[in-house]
C-alpha positions in Angstrom: -109.2 -47.2 -3.1 -112.9 -47.5 -4.4 -114.1 -51.1 -6.4 -113.1 -49.4 -9.7 -109.5 -50.4 -9.6 -111.2 -54.4 -8.5 -113.5 -54.5 -11.3 -111.1 -52.9 -14.0 -109.0 -56.1 -13.1 -111.3 -58.7 -13.5 -113.7 -60.4 -16.3 -116.7 -61.6 -14.6 -117.7 -63.7 -17.3 -114.8 -65.8 -16.7 -113.9 -65.7 -13.4 -116.3 -67.0 -10.1 -115.6 -63.9 -8.1 -118.4 -61.4 -7.3 -118.5 -58.2 -8.8 -117.8 -55.2 -6.9 -120.6 -53.0 -5.8 -120.3 -50.8 -2.4 -122.4 -52.1 1.1 -124.6 -49.4 1.9 -124.8 -50.5 6.0 -121.3 -50.2 7.8 -120.2 -53.4 9.7 -117.3 -54.1 11.5 -116.5 -58.2 9.7 -113.1 -59.1 8.5 -111.8 -61.9 7.1 -108.8 -64.0 5.9 -108.6 -65.9 2.9 -105.8 -68.4 1.6 -104.7 -67.8 -1.6 -102.6 -70.4 -3.9 -102.1 -68.5 -6.8 -98.6 -68.1 -8.1 -97.4 -68.1 -4.7 -99.1 -68.4 -1.6 -100.0 -66.2 0.4 -102.8 -64.8 2.9 -105.5 -61.6 2.3 -106.3 -60.0 5.0 -109.6 -57.8 4.9 -111.5 -55.6 7.2 -114.6 -53.5 6.5 -114.3 -50.0 6.2 -117.0 -47.6 4.6 -118.8 -50.4 3.1 -115.7 -52.0 1.6 -112.7 -54.4 2.6 -109.9 -52.5 3.1 -107.0 -55.7 1.8 -103.6 -56.4 2.3 -101.8 -59.5 0.5 -99.8 -61.2 3.7 -96.8 -62.6 1.9 -96.3 -65.3 4.5 -99.0 -65.2 6.4 -100.1 -64.1 9.9 -98.3 -65.1 12.9 -99.3 -64.9 17.2 -95.2 -64.3 17.8 -95.1 -60.9 18.6 -91.1 -60.8 17.2 -92.6 -61.9 14.0 -93.0 -58.6 11.3 -95.0 -59.5 8.5 -94.9 -57.9 4.9 -98.7 -57.0 4.1 -98.6 -55.5 0.7 -101.8 -53.3 0.3 -103.8 -54.2 -2.5 -107.3 -53.0 -4.3 -110.7 -52.6 -2.3 -113.1 -55.4 -2.2 -116.6 -56.0 -2.1 -118.1 -57.4 1.3 -119.6 -60.3 -0.9 -116.2 -61.5 -1.3 -115.9 -62.2 2.8 -117.9 -65.6 1.3 -116.0 -66.3 -1.7 -114.0 -69.9 -2.0 -113.3 -71.7 -5.3 -111.0 -71.2 -8.5 -109.9 -68.5 -10.3 -109.3 -69.6 -13.4 -105.9 -69.2 -15.0 -105.4 -65.9 -17.2 -107.6 -64.3 -14.7 -106.3 -61.7 -12.4 -105.2 -63.5 -9.3 -105.8 -67.0 -10.7 -105.4 -70.2 -8.2 -107.3 -71.5 -5.5 -108.9 -69.6 -2.9 -110.3 -70.9 0.8 -111.7 -68.8 3.7 -109.0 -69.3 6.1 -110.7 -67.0 9.1 -113.9 -64.9 9.4 -115.0 -62.9 12.3 -115.3 -59.2 13.9 -112.7 -56.5 13.9 -113.0 -53.3 16.2 -110.2 -50.5 16.0 -108.6 -48.8 18.7 -109.3 -45.1 18.3 -110.5 -43.7 14.9 -110.0 -46.6 12.0 -110.6 -44.1 9.2 -107.5 -41.7 11.0 -105.4 -44.4 11.4 -105.9 -45.6 7.9 -105.1 -42.5 6.5 -102.3 -41.6 8.6 -100.9 -45.3 7.8 -101.1 -47.3 11.8 -104.4 -48.9 12.2 -104.2 -50.8 16.0 -107.1 -53.1 16.1 -108.8 -56.2 18.1 -110.0 -59.6 16.1 -112.6 -61.6 17.6 -112.3 -64.8 14.8 -112.5 -68.5 14.6 -108.7 -68.9 14.9 -107.1 -65.5 15.4 -107.8 -62.9 18.5 -106.5 -60.1 20.5 -104.5 -57.3 19.2 -102.8 -56.4 16.6 -101.0 -53.5 14.3 -100.8 -52.8 11.0 -98.3 -50.4 10.2 -97.2 -48.7 6.6 -93.7 -48.2 5.5 -92.5 -45.5 4.4 -91.6 -45.6 0.7 -90.6 -43.0 -2.3 -93.6 -41.2 -3.8 -92.9 -42.4 -7.1 -93.3 -46.3 -6.0 -96.1 -47.8 -6.8 -96.4 -50.8 -4.4 -97.2 -50.2 -0.9 -95.8 -52.0 1.8 -97.6 -52.1 5.4 -96.3 -54.5 8.3 -98.6 -56.8 10.3 -97.7 -57.5 13.8 -98.9 -59.1 16.9 -99.4 -57.4 20.2 -97.9 -59.5 23.4 -101.2 -60.3 25.2 -103.0 -63.6 26.3 -103.3 -64.0 22.3 -99.7 -64.1 21.5 -97.4 -67.0 21.3 -93.7 -67.7 21.2 -91.4 -70.3 20.9 -91.5 -73.3 18.1 -94.6 -75.5 17.2 -96.8 -72.3 17.7 -97.3 -71.4 13.7 -101.3 -70.9 13.4 -101.0 -71.7 10.0 -99.6 -75.4 10.3 -101.7 -76.0 13.4 -105.2 -74.9 11.2 -104.4 -74.8 7.6 -107.9 -75.5 6.7 -111.2 -73.4 5.7 -113.6 -71.9 8.4 -116.5 -72.0 6.1 -116.3 -76.2 4.4 -113.3 -77.9 6.5 -111.4 -78.4 3.2 -107.8 -77.6 2.3 -106.5 -75.6 -0.3 -106.3 -79.2 -2.0 -109.4 -80.3 -1.8 -110.9 -77.1 -3.0 -108.7 -77.1 -6.5 -109.4 -80.9 -7.2 -112.9 -80.3 -6.9 -114.8 -80.1 -10.2 -117.2 -78.1 -9.0 -115.2 -75.2 -7.5 -113.7 -74.7 -10.9 -115.2 -71.6 -12.9 -115.8 -72.1 -16.6 -117.5 -69.3 -18.5 -119.7 -71.6 -20.7 -121.8 -74.3 -19.4 -120.1 -78.2 -20.3 -122.9 -79.8 -22.2 -124.2 -83.1 -21.5 -122.3 -84.7 -24.1 -119.3 -83.4 -22.9 -119.7 -84.4 -19.2 -120.0 -88.2 -20.4 -117.6 -88.1 -23.3 -114.7 -90.6 -23.3 -111.5 -89.5 -21.2 -109.4 -90.4 -24.2 -111.3 -86.9 -26.2 -112.9 -83.9 -25.1 -115.9 -82.6 -26.4 -115.9 -79.3 -27.3 -118.1 -75.9 -27.5 -117.0 -74.6 -30.6 -117.4 -70.6 -30.9 -118.2 -68.9 -33.6 -116.4 -68.8 -36.7 -114.8 -72.8 -36.4 -115.8 -74.6 -39.4 -115.3 -78.3 -40.0 -112.2 -79.0 -41.7 -109.6 -81.4 -42.4 -106.2 -81.3 -40.8 -104.4 -78.4 -42.1 -101.2 -79.2 -43.8 -98.2 -76.7 -42.2 -99.9 -73.4 -41.6 -97.8 -70.1 -42.0 -97.5 -68.6 -38.9 -99.2 -65.4 -37.7 -96.2 -63.2 -36.9 -95.7 -59.6 -35.1 -94.7 -56.5 -36.3 -92.3 -54.6 -34.4 -93.4 -51.1 -32.2 -91.7 -49.2 -29.8 -94.3 -49.7 -27.2 -97.5 -51.9 -27.0 -100.7 -50.7 -28.3 -103.3 -49.2 -25.5 -106.9 -49.8 -25.2 -109.4 -52.4 -24.1 -109.3 -54.0 -27.8 -105.7 -56.0 -27.1 -104.8 -58.5 -24.5 -100.7 -58.9 -24.0 -98.5 -61.8 -23.2 -94.9 -62.0 -22.1 -92.4 -62.8 -25.2 -90.6 -65.7 -24.8 -86.7 -66.2 -25.5 -87.2 -69.9 -27.7 -88.2 -71.8 -30.9 -91.4 -70.8 -32.5 -93.0 -74.5 -33.0 -96.5 -75.1 -34.6 -97.4 -78.7 -33.4 -99.7 -80.7 -35.4 -101.5 -83.7 -33.9 -103.4 -86.7 -35.7 -104.5 -89.4 -34.4 -101.8 -89.8 -31.8 -99.0 -88.6 -34.0 -97.1 -85.7 -33.3 -95.2 -83.4 -35.7 -92.8 -80.2 -34.2 -92.6 -77.8 -37.1 -90.8 -74.7 -37.1 -91.8 -71.0 -38.2 -90.4 -71.8 -41.5 -92.0 -75.5 -41.9 -88.9 -77.4 -41.0 -90.1 -80.9 -38.9 -87.9 -80.5 -35.8 -89.6 -83.4 -33.9 -86.8 -85.6 -33.0 -84.9 -82.7 -32.6 -86.8 -81.9 -29.3 -87.0 -85.6 -28.2 -89.5 -87.9 -26.9 -90.5 -85.7 -24.1 -92.3 -83.3 -26.1 -93.7 -85.6 -28.6 -95.7 -87.8 -26.0 -96.4 -85.2 -23.7 -98.9 -83.9 -26.5 -99.8 -87.3 -27.8 -101.6 -87.9 -24.2 -103.7 -84.6 -25.2 -106.9 -86.2 -24.7 -107.8 -85.1 -28.7 -108.0 -86.9 -32.4 -106.6 -84.0 -34.5 -105.0 -80.7 -33.5 -102.9 -77.8 -34.4 -101.4 -75.6 -31.6 -99.2 -73.0 -31.6 -96.5 -71.7 -29.5 -92.7 -71.6 -28.6 -90.0 -74.0 -26.7 -88.4 -72.4 -24.1 -85.3 -74.0 -21.5 -86.1 -71.5 -18.3 -83.3 -69.9 -16.1 -83.5 -71.0 -12.6 -85.4 -67.7 -11.8 -87.9 -68.8 -14.4 -86.8 -66.9 -17.1 -86.6 -68.6 -20.7 -82.8 -68.6 -22.1 -82.3 -68.8 -25.8 -78.7 -69.6 -25.1 -79.8 -72.4 -22.5 -82.1 -73.8 -25.4 -79.1 -73.7 -27.8 -76.9 -75.4 -25.8 -79.5 -78.4 -25.2 -80.1 -79.0 -28.5 -76.3 -79.0 -29.2 -75.7 -81.3 -26.5 -78.8 -83.6 -27.4 -80.4 -82.8 -24.0 -84.0 -83.0 -24.1 -85.0 -82.9 -20.3 -85.7 -79.1 -19.9 -87.8 -78.5 -22.8 -90.9 -76.7 -21.6 -93.7 -75.6 -24.3 -95.7 -72.6 -24.0 -99.0 -72.6 -26.0 -100.5 -69.2 -26.6 -102.6 -70.5 -29.8 -104.7 -73.3 -31.3 -105.5 -73.5 -35.4 -107.5 -76.7 -35.5 -109.3 -78.7 -33.1 -111.3 -82.2 -33.7 -112.2 -81.5 -37.0 -113.0 -78.2 -36.5 -110.6 -75.5 -38.3 -110.4 -71.9 -35.5 -108.7 -69.4 -38.0 -112.2 -68.0 -38.3 -112.8 -67.8 -34.8 -111.9 -65.0 -32.4 -108.4 -64.9 -30.6 -110.1 -65.1 -26.9 -112.3 -68.1 -28.0 -109.5 -70.0 -29.3 -107.2 -69.1 -26.2 -110.5 -70.1 -24.0 -110.4 -74.1 -25.9 -106.9 -74.3 -25.9 -106.7 -73.5 -21.8 -109.4 -75.7 -20.8 -107.7 -78.8 -23.3 -104.2 -78.2 -21.6 -103.6 -80.3 -18.2 -103.1 -77.5 -15.4 -99.9 -79.3 -14.2 -98.1 -81.0 -16.8 -94.1 -81.0 -16.5 -93.6 -79.9 -20.2 -97.0 -77.9 -21.6 -98.0 -74.8 -20.2 -100.6 -72.6 -21.1 -99.6 -68.8 -21.8 -100.9 -66.6 -19.8 -102.2 -63.0 -21.0 -103.0 -59.7 -19.4 -105.6 -57.1 -20.1 -104.1 -54.4 -18.1 -102.2 -51.5 -19.7 -99.8 -52.7 -22.1 -97.1 -50.5 -21.6 -97.4 -51.0 -17.4 -97.0 -55.1 -18.5 -93.9 -54.5 -20.7 -92.3 -52.1 -18.0 -92.6 -55.1 -15.7 -91.2 -57.8 -18.5 -88.5 -55.3 -18.6 -87.4 -54.2 -14.9 -87.2 -58.3 -15.1 -85.2 -58.7 -17.7 -87.2 -60.2 -19.9 -87.5 -59.9 -23.5 -90.4 -58.3 -24.1 -94.1 -58.4 -24.5 -96.7 -59.6 -27.6 -99.7 -57.7 -27.8 -102.6 -59.2 -29.8 -106.1 -57.9 -30.4 -108.9 -60.0 -28.7 -111.1 -60.5 -31.7 -108.7 -60.9 -34.4 -108.5 -64.3 -36.4 -105.6 -66.3 -37.2 -103.7 -64.9 -40.3 -100.5 -66.0 -40.9 -98.0 -63.2 -42.0 -98.0 -59.9 -40.7 -101.2 -58.2 -40.8 -100.8 -55.7 -38.3 -103.2 -57.6 -35.6 -100.2 -58.6 -33.3 -97.5 -56.6 -32.2 -94.2 -57.1 -30.9 -92.6 -54.6 -28.2 -89.2 -55.1 -27.3 -87.1 -54.4 -23.7 -83.8 -54.6 -25.7 -82.9 -54.4 -29.2 -82.9 -58.3 -30.5 -82.9 -59.6 -34.2 -81.5 -62.1 -36.6 -78.4 -61.2 -38.6 -76.7 -62.9 -41.3 -72.9 -64.3 -40.8 -70.4 -62.8 -43.4 -67.0 -63.9 -41.6 -65.3 -64.7 -38.7 -62.3 -64.0 -37.1 -59.8 -66.7 -35.4 -59.6 -66.9 -31.4 -55.7 -65.4 -30.5 -56.2 -68.9 -28.0 -57.1 -71.2 -30.7 -57.0 -71.7 -34.5 -60.0 -73.9 -34.3 -62.7 -71.5 -32.5 -63.6 -68.3 -34.0 -63.1 -64.8 -31.9 -66.0 -62.5 -33.5 -68.3 -63.1 -36.1 -68.9 -59.8 -39.0 -72.5 -59.7 -39.1 -74.8 -58.1 -42.0 -78.4 -57.3 -42.9 -80.0 -57.0 -46.4 -81.3 -54.0 -48.0 -82.0 -52.9 -51.6 -78.2 -52.9 -52.3 -77.8 -56.3 -50.8 -75.6 -57.6 -47.7 -74.9 -54.5 -45.9 -72.2 -54.9 -43.0 -73.8 -54.1 -39.6 -70.3 -55.0 -37.1 -69.0 -57.6 -35.0 -70.1 -59.7 -32.3 -67.2 -60.7 -30.1 -68.6 -61.9 -26.8 -71.4 -64.5 -25.6 -69.5 -67.6 -27.0 -68.8 -69.9 -24.7 -65.5 -72.5 -25.8 -67.7 -74.9 -26.8 -69.8 -72.5 -29.0 -66.8 -70.4 -30.7 -65.4 -74.2 -31.7 -68.6 -75.3 -32.9 -69.4 -72.3 -35.0 -65.7 -72.6 -36.1 -66.7 -76.1 -37.4 -69.9 -74.7 -39.1 -68.5 -71.9 -40.7 -65.4 -73.4 -41.9 -66.7 -75.1 -44.8 -68.5 -71.9 -45.8 -65.1 -69.8 -46.4 -64.9 -68.1 -49.7 -62.4 -65.5 -51.2 -64.5 -62.8 -52.0 -66.4 -60.4 -49.5 -70.3 -61.3 -49.6 -70.9 -57.6 -48.6 -72.1 -55.2 -51.0 -70.7 -52.0 -49.3 -67.2 -51.4 -49.2 -65.5 -52.4 -45.9 -63.1 -50.1 -43.8 -59.1 -51.5 -43.4 -60.6 -52.0 -39.4 -63.8 -53.7 -40.4 -61.5 -56.1 -43.0 -59.1 -57.2 -40.2 -58.2 -60.4 -39.8 -61.3 -61.3 -41.4 -62.7 -64.9 -43.1 -65.0 -64.1 -45.4 -67.8 -66.9 -45.5 -70.8 -67.7 -48.1 -73.7 -65.8 -46.2 -76.0 -68.7 -45.6 -75.7 -68.8 -41.8 -77.9 -67.1 -39.4 -76.9 -65.7 -35.9 -79.5 -64.0 -33.6 -78.0 -61.6 -31.4 -78.9 -58.8 -28.8 -77.7 -55.6 -29.1 -78.1 -52.0 -27.1 -78.9 -50.0 -29.9 -77.6 -48.5 -32.9 -75.1 -46.4 -33.9 -75.7 -42.7 -36.2 -73.3 -44.5 -38.5 -75.8 -48.1 -38.5 -73.3 -50.4 -36.4 -74.5 -52.3 -33.7 -73.2 -51.2 -30.3 -72.7 -53.6 -27.4 -73.9 -56.4 -29.0 -73.9 -60.1 -27.6 -74.2 -63.6 -29.4 -77.2 -65.1 -28.6 -77.3 -68.7 -30.7 -77.9 -69.7 -34.2 -81.3 -69.6 -35.9 -81.4 -72.7 -38.4 -85.2 -72.1 -38.2 -84.7 -68.7 -40.4 -83.3 -68.0 -44.1 -80.6 -65.8 -44.4 -82.0 -64.2 -47.3 -85.0 -63.0 -45.1 -82.9 -60.6 -42.5 -83.3 -57.3 -42.8 -83.2 -54.4 -39.9 -86.2 -54.5 -37.7 -85.5 -51.4 -36.1 -84.6 -48.0 -37.8 -84.2 -46.1 -34.3 -80.7 -44.7 -33.4 -79.0 -44.6 -30.3 -79.3 -40.8 -28.7 -76.9 -42.0 -25.6 -73.1 -40.9 -26.1 -70.9 -43.9 -25.5 -67.7 -43.3 -23.7 -64.5 -43.3 -25.2 -61.4 -45.2 -24.3 -57.9 -45.4 -24.9 -57.2 -49.0 -23.4 -56.1 -51.5 -25.5 -57.9 -54.8 -25.0 -55.4 -57.8 -25.3 -56.9 -60.9 -26.1 -60.6 -59.4 -26.0 -62.4 -62.7 -26.8 -60.7 -64.3 -23.2 -63.2 -65.8 -21.4 -63.8 -64.3 -17.7 -66.7 -66.5 -17.1 -66.4 -69.7 -19.3 -69.5 -71.6 -18.7 -71.6 -68.1 -19.2 -69.6 -66.8 -22.3 -68.4 -63.8 -21.0 -65.5 -62.5 -22.5 -63.1 -59.5 -21.3 -65.0 -57.7 -24.5 -68.4 -58.3 -23.0 -67.2 -57.5 -19.6 -66.2 -53.7 -20.7 -68.7 -53.3 -22.9 -71.4 -53.7 -20.0 -69.4 -51.1 -18.1 -69.7 -48.5 -20.6 -73.5 -49.0 -20.4 -73.4 -48.4 -16.9 -70.5 -46.1 -16.6 -72.4 -43.1 -16.4 -74.8 -44.8 -13.1 -71.5 -46.4 -11.7 -69.1 -43.6 -12.1 -70.2 -42.0 -8.5 -69.8 -44.7 -6.4 -66.2 -45.8 -7.6 -64.6 -43.0 -8.8 -61.5 -40.6 -6.5 -62.7 -44.2 -3.9 -60.0 -46.0 -2.7 -60.5 -49.5 -3.8 -60.5 -53.0 -3.3 -60.5 -55.6 -5.9 -60.9 -59.6 -6.9 -58.4 -60.2 -10.0 -59.0 -63.4 -11.9 -56.5 -63.4 -15.0 -57.5 -66.5 -16.0 -61.0 -66.3 -15.2 -63.2 -67.3 -12.3 -61.9 -71.0 -13.0 -58.5 -69.9 -12.3 -56.8 -68.2 -9.2 -58.4 -65.2 -7.1 -56.6 -62.4 -6.1 -57.9 -59.9 -3.7 -55.7 -56.9 -3.7 -55.9 -53.2 -2.5 -52.6 -52.2 -3.6 -51.2 -52.1 -7.2 -49.0 -55.1 -8.6 -46.5 -55.4 -11.0 -47.2 -54.0 -14.5 -50.1 -52.1 -13.4 -52.1 -50.2 -16.3 -51.1 -46.4 -15.8 -54.5 -45.3 -16.5 -55.3 -47.1 -12.4 -54.0 -44.4 -10.1 -51.8 -45.1 -6.8 -52.5 -43.0 -3.6 -50.8 -43.0 -0.7 -53.0 -43.5 2.6 -52.7 -40.3 4.8 -52.3 -42.5 7.7 -49.6 -44.7 6.4 -47.7 -42.7 3.9 -44.6 -45.0 3.9 -46.9 -47.8 3.1 -47.8 -49.1 0.0 -49.9 -46.9 -1.9 -53.8 -47.6 -2.7 -55.8 -47.9 -5.7 -57.9 -45.7 -7.0 -59.5 -44.7 -10.6 -60.4 -41.3 -11.9 -62.4 -42.0 -15.4 -63.6 -44.5 -17.6 -60.1 -45.0 -19.0 -59.2 -46.3 -15.3 -62.5 -48.8 -15.4 -61.4 -49.8 -18.4 -57.8 -50.7 -17.4 -59.2 -52.6 -14.5 -61.4 -54.5 -17.0 -58.3 -55.4 -19.1 -56.3 -56.4 -15.7 -59.0 -58.7 -15.1 -60.5 -57.1 -11.7 -63.7 -59.2 -11.8 -65.1 -57.4 -8.4 -64.8 -53.6 -7.5 -65.1 -53.0 -3.7 -65.1 -49.0 -2.9 -64.5 -47.6 0.5 -67.4 -45.8 1.7 -65.4 -42.5 1.6 -63.5 -40.4 -1.1 -60.3 -39.7 -1.1 -60.9 -35.8 -1.0 -62.3 -36.5 2.6 -60.5 -39.8 3.8 -62.0 -39.5 7.2 -65.3 -38.5 6.5 -67.5 -41.6 5.4 -70.4 -40.4 2.6 -72.4 -43.7 3.3 -73.2 -46.4 5.6 -73.5 -50.2 4.1 -75.9 -52.7 5.9 -75.3 -55.8 4.5 -78.2 -58.6 4.9 -76.2 -61.9 5.3 -78.6 -64.8 5.3 -77.7 -68.5 7.1 -78.6 -71.6 6.1 -82.2 -72.1 5.9 -83.3 -68.6 5.5 -85.9 -68.2 3.2 -86.2 -65.1 0.5 -88.6 -63.6 1.8 -87.2 -63.1 5.7 -84.1 -61.2 3.7 -86.9 -59.3 2.4 -88.2 -58.1 5.7 -84.9 -57.5 7.1 -84.2 -55.5 4.2 -87.6 -53.1 4.9 -86.8 -53.4 8.4 -83.8 -51.6 8.2 -85.0 -49.1 6.0 -88.0 -48.4 8.3 -84.9 -48.1 11.3 -83.1 -45.8 9.0 -85.9 -43.2 7.7 -86.9 -43.5 11.9 -84.0 -41.3 12.5 -84.3 -39.2 9.6 -81.9 -40.9 6.9 -82.9 -42.6 3.4 -82.1 -45.5 2.5 -81.4 -47.1 -1.2 -81.5 -51.1 -2.2 -79.4 -53.0 -4.0 -78.6 -56.7 -4.5 -75.5 -58.3 -3.3 -75.2 -60.7 -6.9 -74.2 -63.6 -3.8 -76.9 -64.5 -1.2 -78.3 -61.0 0.2 -79.5 -57.6 -0.4 -77.5 -54.1 0.6 -79.4 -51.2 2.4 -77.3 -48.2 1.6 -77.8 -44.7 3.4 -76.3 -41.9 2.0 -74.3 -39.3 4.9 -73.3 -36.0 4.8 -69.3 -36.1 4.7 -69.3 -35.1 8.2 -69.0 -38.0 11.3 -65.7 -39.8 11.3 -65.6 -43.5 11.0 -65.4 -44.4 14.7 -68.9 -42.9 14.9 -70.1 -44.1 11.8 -69.1 -47.8 12.4 -70.7 -47.7 16.2 -74.0 -46.6 14.6 -74.1 -49.2 12.2 -73.2 -51.5 14.9 -76.1 -50.4 17.2 -78.4 -50.8 14.0 -77.4 -54.5 13.8 -77.5 -54.9 17.9 -80.6 -53.6 18.5 -82.0 -55.6 15.2 -80.9 -58.9 17.0 -82.3 -57.8 20.1 -85.8 -57.1 19.2 -85.9 -60.1 16.9 -83.1 -62.6 18.1 -84.5 -65.5 16.8 -84.2 -63.9 13.1 -81.3 -61.5 13.5 -78.0 -61.3 15.1 -74.8 -59.1 14.6 -72.2 -61.2 15.2 -70.7 -63.4 12.2 -70.0 -66.6 14.0 -70.8 -69.2 11.7 -72.0 -71.8 14.3 -74.8 -69.3 15.8 -76.1 -68.2 11.9 -78.2 -71.2 10.9 -81.7 -70.3 10.3 -80.7 -66.0 11.1 -79.9 -63.3 8.9 -76.3 -61.5 10.3 -76.7 -58.0 9.9 -73.2 -57.5 8.5 -72.2 -53.6 9.8 -68.5 -54.4 9.9 -68.6 -52.9 6.1 -68.0 -49.5 7.4 -65.1 -49.1 9.3 -62.0 -47.4 8.0 -60.1 -49.5 4.8 -63.3 -51.8 5.0 -65.2 -51.8 1.9 -68.4 -53.2 0.0 -68.8 -54.5 -3.3 -69.6 -51.4 -5.7 -73.2 -50.7 -7.6 -72.8 -52.1 -10.5 -70.5 -54.4 -9.9 -69.7 -58.0 -11.5 -69.3 -60.9 -8.8 -66.2 -62.9 -9.9 -68.7 -66.2 -9.1 -70.5 -68.6 -12.1 -73.3 -66.6 -13.5 -71.8 -63.8 -13.6 -74.2 -61.8 -11.4 -74.0 -58.4 -10.4 -75.1 -56.4 -7.7 -77.8 -54.4 -9.1 -79.4 -51.1 -7.5 -83.4 -51.7 -7.3 -86.3 -49.3 -6.2 -87.8 -50.7 -3.0 -91.2 -51.2 -5.2 -89.2 -53.7 -7.2 -88.1 -55.9 -3.6 -89.9 -59.0 -4.8 -90.2 -62.8 -4.9 -89.4 -62.5 -8.8 -85.9 -60.7 -7.8 -83.3 -62.9 -6.2 -79.5 -61.6 -4.9 -78.4 -63.1 -8.4 -80.8 -62.9 -10.5 -79.7 -59.8 -12.6 -76.3 -60.7 -14.8 -74.0 -59.4 -17.5 -76.1 -62.2 -19.4 -79.6 -60.9 -19.1 -78.6 -57.1 -17.8 -79.5 -55.5 -21.1 -83.4 -55.4 -21.6 -83.2 -53.9 -18.2 -80.9 -51.5 -19.1 -82.2 -50.6 -22.4 -85.7 -49.8 -20.7 -84.8 -47.8 -17.3 -86.4 -44.8 -17.5 -84.3 -43.2 -14.5 -81.5 -44.7 -12.0 -82.9 -46.6 -9.5 -80.5 -44.6 -6.9 -81.7 -41.3 -8.5 -81.1 -38.6 -5.9 -78.7 -40.7 -3.4 -76.2 -38.0 -2.7 -78.8 -35.3 -2.6 -80.6 -37.1 0.1 -77.7 -37.0 2.1 -78.2 -35.9 5.8 -75.6 -35.9 8.9 -75.3 -39.0 11.1 -77.7 -38.4 13.6 -76.4 -37.7 17.1 
């Protein structure tokens, strides 16, 4: 890799790490650095060709030969890095604490350069902690995968250990260089890097107030009144070049914080005082900062369990008066201790801000930035279903309004709309069923369609209470509405503003696949205009199915309605169809939503929609017919019938007795960490590829992962199931402490059941893109292997959050699934 990548990822005026230069002499040193960054891991570095070849070992090395530890190949490091121990500042690449956990020499078995190029290094270590022989083996990934996964394994020799109580990471956790722990290094101010020296005055300052090295452009000034915020201009992609930094776009309320002699005031972007709305915890956290006066810019959010900000949850907490989940992400500072910073450069303002904020505060957080490619950051954000990226010029001053120095790039279309009317719910005359939306243009308020999903029952009732007093006889829209657009509509004064996420704009200027996200009390209806003029080029599948009660809540606590489920499936139909069309199906039906009874059905029921096909099993022609669908109408009929899970056979009705895939379900027991689930998926991938088969990955939407291999439909059910069983049994025999091939619950604690039983005739597995009939409305989502990380769990993607990922997907993660099929190995 060379050291170009290493140097490009670091700013050496802001990090204590050594700048990368290649060594002129050859050596055989190795080091392992324990790195407590966003997640704790161990960096293995082997000296070769004047640099350290480097791997991030996610769970650290193990002396147990049965353990296969995931090792992600990263950029080469300079040999001077072998002595590094200290704290990399927040906001810098790899920010966190590093200790030198082990060091010594390594000796390759055979030609190291050939082994490295081939992807299999065998070597011996002579370290202070690790000794003996080891393997590093590269996993076979697809050419387009960005991440290079290897496995680190201990050879069974006299240095190997098995059994409990033999974890070298627990036994010897501290530095071989200084004897200190990670915690000791993190707490030592001499190890904390500052790009600018702290003045003598700062070292002796009162803990109640820091002394500051004010940057160029700062000037003495009193605390300002509300400062109109700097706003970002919407662009289709982030700007390129070294002049820009990039931050993750938060999904919350923009807030300007004023601190003056202990008094804290929280202003919305329009200057409203919302201090009381956010409760005592937020104001108290700001009051504790070591400043006399300051003005900070940032965003208040509520986060989901996976760490992503969630505007709907924020709205719900504000409605309920709940204040214990608020976090404030600070991304700029306008004023500090008698000095205006508006004329200072952004990077200098951010440096002061990061130094001011406590590192482990439960409420206040520093908004880290990235200096890599903005397009790469946006792509990563979209894959994780985040809202998007804000790009800012590094040397820009703080300028109110949209001056072009801040740019926003979104993963999916999302903006505010004026509410011009509502329809009543078909199940309650005290709740709304949908909202009619509009935006202002030169003609007035223009109608852009309706939104009918994203409301929980409580939200629908609260919206009715808000909108009923605003009702009026005449339409507030400037354009003439069609009969369909006016149907059942109650007009209201155009004063309330809703935030809505949608897939795209149709050619006639209406929203497609819209979902309500919350009310925006901080924005004026008069300023709402259409942000994005881009139209959709994707054909929308048409259906003849008529939905009764489209606002019926299938997932009540998540606000996912029948209409919302239909919208979701319309977006993924072209991706999902090959896995559910012309296959016998088993369904989980919940006519009253997930809080009501669940029915697992393989056969038609009374009143089955005609679009849902019925087909006889060739081996049971006199028995009840099975269910199948043949087109998009069939899928929509399943939605109308409250089929919330779709489980197909692994064979089509064109070739009943010849399966065209193998599904291996990784089902973790209690006390199994997610890292072990990921390792099991990689092990299955390796085993499939070792016998010449391809392997594809998806989340289960439940607890684990599915690894699926396409087959040419030639072998029968018995042979396919036997092959799958053999693979599961072999994994259990190879690592009995980790895997088992039987479903006995008593044996599964701490182990993973490799479930091969999905591969028998008549057995099913949840389809790619199918929802799950569980709280959260999770989706069984196909992934690329490069996406197998700690960031994405088994139920990470949901109907509510999937929009950004779908909008940003450049290609199908399972592209080439059936074309890569091979016959079942004999």
